[in-house]
C-alpha positions, 0 to 999 in steps of 0.5 A: 379217331372220328371223322371230325378229328381226321378232317381236323388233323388233315387241315393242320397238316402243313405238308398238304400241297392242295387243300379243300375249299373247306380246309382253306376256309378253316386256315383262314378262319372263315366260312366255306360260303365266303371262301367260295366267294373269294374263289369266284371273285379271283382273290384266292387261287383255286384249281381244278383237279378233275371234278374237284376244286382245290386251293393251293396251300400256298395261295392261302399264304399269298391272300393273307399277305395281300390282305396285310399289305392292303391293311398297311396301305390303309393305315398310312393313308388314314 
């Protein structure tokens, strides 16, 4: 298996508790830089693990839930 295939398999692994920023970005279908921006702004939770930065898998789900709620609010107001 190639490194790309290994990385893709890990990103799709639902048992992972902590994701790299790249894996979180892939799950959200956004770029790595934008994912770092979400982390910096506090919109997407992340935790330090030693010198590394990881995104809890649940934080990705929570972010999507907040986006959906905000979208619903925009529809009802408009």
